[in-house]
TORTORRO-915271 format. One record per residue (C-alpha): residue in three letters; x, y, z. Coordinates in steps of 0.25 Angstrom, whole numbers. Last residue first. Layout:
["ALA", [X, Y, Z]] ...
END
This chain:
["GLY", [64, -40, -25]] ["ALA", [52, -44, -32]] ["GLY", [53, -43, -47]] ["ALA", [45, -55, -50]] ["GLY", [41, -62, -37]] ["ALA", [26, -64, -40]] ["ALA", [29, -67, -54]] ["GLY", [38, -79, -50]] ["PRO", [30, -89, -59]] ["GLY", [20, -82, -68]] ["PRO", [9, -73, -63]] ["GLN", [-5, -76, -66]] ["VAL", [-13, -65, -73]] ["ASN", [-27, -64, -69]] ["LEU", [-32, -52, -77]] ["GLY", [-38, -39, -73]] ["LEU", [-30, -30, -82]] ["LEU", [-23, -23, -70]] ["VAL", [-21, -36, -63]] ["GLY", [-15, -43, -76]] ["LEU", [-7, -31, -79]] ["VAL", [-1, -32, -65]] ["GLN", [2, -47, -66]] ["MET", [9, -45, -79]] ["MET", [17, -34, -73]] ["ARG", [21, -44, -61]] ["PRO", [25, -54, -72]] ["ASP", [36, -44, -76]] ["SER", [39, -46, -91]] ["MET", [29, -35, -94]] ["TYR", [37, -25, -87]] ["SER", [44, -18, -99]] ["ASN", [31, -17, -106]] ["ILE", [25, -10, -95]] ["ALA", [34, 2, -97]] ["ALA", [24, 8, -107]] ["PRO", [15, 11, -96]] ["ASN", [25, 22, -91]] ["GLN", [24, 28, -77]] ["GLN", [14, 17, -73]] ["VAL", [22, 6, -79]] ["ALA", [34, 11, -72]] ["GLN", [26, 12, -59]] ["ILE", [22, -3, -60]] ["MET", [36, -7, -63]] ["GLN", [41, 1, -51]] ["ILE", [30, -6, -42]] ["PHE", [35, -19, -47]] ["ASP", [49, -16, -44]] ["PRO", [46, -12, -30]] ["GLN", [39, -25, -27]] ["ALA", [28, -24, -16]] ["LEU", [18, -21, -26]] ["PHE", [20, -34, -33]] ["GLY", [13, -42, -22]] ["SER", [0, -36, -25]] ["THR", [0, -41, -40]] ["GLN", [-7, -54, -40]] ["PRO", [-14, -52, -27]] ["ASN", [-21, -40, -33]] ["THR", [-24, -29, -23]] ["ALA", [-10, -22, -24]] ["LEU", [-11, -22, -39]] ["LYS", [-24, -15, -39]] ["ALA", [-19, -5, -29]] ["LEU", [-7, -3, -37]] ["LEU", [-15, 1, -49]] ["ASN", [-25, 9, -42]] ["PRO", [-20, 22, -48]] ["ASP", [-22, 16, -62]] ["SER", [-10, 21, -71]] ["PHE", [-5, 7, -73]] ["MET", [-18, 2, -80]] ["GLY", [-19, 15, -88]] ["ALA", [-5, 14, -93]] ["VAL", [-7, 0, -97]] ["PRO", [-20, 5, -105]] ["ASN", [-11, 15, -113]] ["GLY", [-19, 27, -116]] ["ALA", [-9, 36, -110]] ["GLY", [4, 28, -108]] ["ALA", [15, 38, -112]] ["GLY", [24, 44, -101]] ["GLY", [32, 50, -113]] ["ALA", [36, 36, -117]] ["ALA", [50, 41, -116]] ["LYS", [48, 46, -102]] ["ALA", [41, 33, -98]] ["GLN", [53, 25, -103]] ["GLU", [63, 34, -96]] ["ALA", [55, 33, -83]] ["ALA", [54, 18, -85]] ["ARG", [69, 16, -88]] ["LEU", [73, 25, -77]] ["GLY", [64, 18, -67]] ["GLU", [70, 5, -72]] ["ARG", [84, 10, -70]] ["LEU", [81, 16, -56]] ["MET", [75, 3, -51]] ["ALA", [86, -5, -57]] ["ASN", [97, 3, -50]] ["GLU", [110, 0, -57]] ["PRO", [114, 15, -58]] ["ASP", [112, 18, -44]] ["LEU", [115, 32, -40]] ["GLU", [115, 37, -54]] ["LEU", [103, 28, -56]] ["GLY", [95, 36, -46]] ["GLN", [98, 49, -53]] ["ARG", [94, 42, -67]] ["TYR", [81, 38, -60]] ["ALA", [78, 52, -56]] ["ALA", [81, 58, -69]] ["VAL", [72, 48, -76]] ["ALA", [61, 52, -67]] ["ALA", [63, 66, -69]] ["ASP", [62, 64, -84]] ["TYR", [50, 55, -82]] ["GLU", [41, 65, -74]] ["ARG", [29, 56, -76]] ["LEU", [25, 58, -62]] ["GLY", [27, 43, -60]] ["ALA", [41, 44, -67]] ["LEU", [44, 55, -56]] ["ALA", [40, 45, -45]] ["ALA", [48, 34, -51]] ["GLY", [60, 42, -53]] ["ARG", [60, 48, -39]] ["ARG", [58, 34, -33]] ["SER", [70, 29, -41]] ["TYR", [78, 41, -37]] ["GLY", [76, 38, -23]] ["LYS", [80, 23, -25]] ["PRO", [94, 28, -29]] ["TRP", [98, 33, -15]] ["ASP", [109, 44, -16]] ["PRO", [99, 56, -15]] ["LYS", [94, 51, -2]] ["LEU", [85, 61, 5]] ["GLY", [83, 70, -7]] ["VAL", [81, 57, -15]] ["CYS", [70, 52, -5]] ["LYS", [63, 66, -5]] ["ASP", [63, 66, -20]] ["ALA", [57, 52, -20]] ["ASP", [46, 56, -10]] ["GLU", [42, 68, -19]] ["ALA", [42, 59, -31]] ["ALA", [33, 49, -24]] ["LYS", [24, 60, -20]] ["VAL", [23, 65, -34]] ["PHE", [21, 51, -39]] ["GLN", [9, 47, -31]] ["GLY", [6, 35, -40]] ["LEU", [4, 26, -27]] ["SER", [16, 18, -30]] ["ALA", [24, 31, -32]] ["HIS", [19, 36, -18]] ["ALA", [24, 22, -12]] ["ALA", [38, 24, -20]] ["SER", [39, 38, -15]] ["ARG", [36, 33, -1]] ["ASN", [47, 23, -2]] ["SER", [57, 33, -6]] ["PHE", [53, 43, 4]] ["PHE", [55, 33, 15]] ["VAL", [68, 28, 9]] ["HIS", [74, 42, 10]] ["ASP", [73, 42, 25]] ["THR", [75, 57, 30]] ["PRO", [60, 59, 33]] ["ASP", [61, 49, 44]] ["ALA", [48, 48, 53]] ["ALA", [39, 56, 43]] ["ILE", [46, 48, 32]] ["ALA", [41, 35, 38]] ["ASP", [27, 40, 40]] ["THR", [27, 44, 25]] ["PHE", [33, 31, 22]] ["HIS", [21, 24, 29]] ["GLU", [11, 33, 22]] ["VAL", [16, 31, 8]] ["ALA", [17, 16, 11]] ["LYS", [2, 16, 15]] ["ALA", [-1, 22, 2]] ["PHE", [8, 12, -5]] ["ASP", [0, 0, 0]] 
END
């Protein structure tokens, strides 16, 4: 429950406003709720507190991409990669932001865009036993956010069995996962 997570991290920040991780985690929770302005504010605070921590730039990039500020998102991901050139999360975020920028944020009229822009998307996934466990996997959340920001990015995730489960849930189909799908990408 991302709303509860925001509350808990807000309480934690009140207790220790110098802990960059609290701001990072609240930024992620805000982004998961589609509250990208708040996510960007928390990401900026995180980076301000700990400018040498690459994950803060990942949070900033994700929030800015959610706001469709792709140039700024690309810049944030690149700043993070200067600190950690091999960071997979930053590399994937940069790739998705550059792809979204190149597409001009396209997606209007795309039925996939409509499914992934549904404000109740995460709630639907949370209440479905086939997909609820995926929400605890950071790489899954990042995958969903990448498709929300740029529906054309779905093509790069079609080999992930979790995405097939999500599409099945969104389309009202009963898609049975293959072996190992429940743990795909966990870690």
